[in-house]
BAVODREN-801614 format. One record per residue (C-alpha): x, y, z; residue number from 1. Coordinates in nm, 2 decimals, decimal comma, padded with zeros to 4 digits. Layout:
BEGIN
R       x       y       z  nuba
R       X       Y       Z   NUM
...
***
This chain:
BEGIN
R       x       y       z  nuba
R  -02,71   01,16  -03,79     1
R  -03,06   00,97  -03,85     2
R  -03,38   01,08  -03,70     3
R  -03,57   00,93  -03,41     4
R  -03,86   00,80  -03,65     5
R  -03,60   00,65  -03,83     6
R  -03,45   00,43  -03,57     7
R  -03,54   00,07  -03,45     8
R  -03,73   00,08  -03,13     9
R  -03,44  -00,11  -02,92    10
R  -03,20   00,15  -03,03    11
R  -03,42   00,46  -02,94    12
R  -03,43   00,33  -02,59    13
R  -03,08   00,40  -02,58    14
R  -03,09   00,78  -02,69    15
R  -02,99   01,04  -02,39    16
R  -03,30   01,19  -02,29    17
R  -03,32   01,56  -02,13    18
R  -03,28   01,54  -01,77    19
R  -03,38   01,92  -01,72    20
R  -03,68   02,02  -01,54    21
R  -04,00   02,11  -01,76    22
R  -04,04   02,48  -01,85    23
R  -03,64   02,56  -01,81    24
R  -03,52   02,79  -02,08    25
R  -03,30   02,68  -02,32    26
R  -03,01   02,91  -02,29    27
R  -02,93   03,05  -01,97    28
R  -02,68   03,37  -01,92    29
R  -02,35   03,25  -01,85    30
R  -02,32   03,55  -01,66    31
R  -02,57   03,45  -01,40    32
R  -02,47   03,07  -01,33    33
R  -02,23   03,16  -01,10    34
R  -02,48   03,39  -00,91    35
R  -02,77   03,12  -00,90    36
R  -02,50   02,87  -00,76    37
R  -02,40   03,08  -00,49    38
R  -02,06   03,08  -00,60    39
R  -01,99   03,41  -00,62    40
R  -02,07   03,75  -00,41    41
R  -02,28   04,01  -00,59    42
R  -02,15   04,37  -00,51    43
R  -02,39   04,60  -00,57    44
R  -02,30   04,96  -00,72    45
R  -02,32   05,24  -00,49    46
R  -02,52   05,46  -00,67    47
R  -02,74   05,72  -00,50    48
R  -03,10   05,70  -00,58    49
R  -03,32   06,05  -00,62    50
R  -03,68   05,99  -00,55    51
R  -03,91   06,21  -00,70    52
R  -04,05   06,49  -00,51    53
R  -04,40   06,43  -00,64    54
R  -04,73   06,45  -00,42    55
R  -04,72   06,08  -00,33    56
R  -05,11   06,12  -00,26    57
R  -05,25   06,24  -00,58    58
R  -05,35   05,87  -00,70    59
R  -05,52   05,83  -00,37    60
R  -05,71   06,19  -00,43    61
R  -05,79   06,08  -00,77    62
R  -05,98   05,74  -00,63    63
R  -06,11   05,90  -00,41    64
R  -06,29   06,20  -00,65    65
R  -06,39   05,91  -00,84    66
R  -06,59   05,71  -00,60    67
R  -06,75   06,06  -00,46    68
R  -06,83   06,11  -00,85    69
R  -06,98   05,76  -00,90    70
R  -07,14   05,67  -00,56    71
R  -07,46   05,91  -00,65    72
R  -07,50   05,72  -00,99    73
R  -07,50   05,40  -00,86    74
R  -07,75   05,47  -00,56    75
R  -07,95   05,64  -00,82    76
R  -07,92   05,38  -01,08    77
R  -08,01   05,10  -00,76    78
R  -08,32   05,32  -00,68    79
R  -08,45   05,32  -01,03    80
R  -08,42   04,96  -01,06    81
R  -08,61   04,88  -00,78    82
R  -08,85   05,14  -00,87    83
R  -08,91   04,98  -01,22    84
R  -08,90   04,62  -01,07    85
R  -09,18   04,73  -00,84    86
***
């Protein structure tokens, strides 16, 4: 098969161009095609989900602790900058 650079300009125009949208994956999983086309209903398995009984506010408490610790530092730094500039 000849390369595109080896073809004459008039025969290069007859080549089939790729009509897919830009950025599309070269290979799509064939199991996803019916789902993406809406041809097949997807049945989800009936699996119970166990959520951990962890403390859900631990992250918020950590952030509040960080603000309480860092606020005096930044306030002191602002006063120091103001004192040095005056």
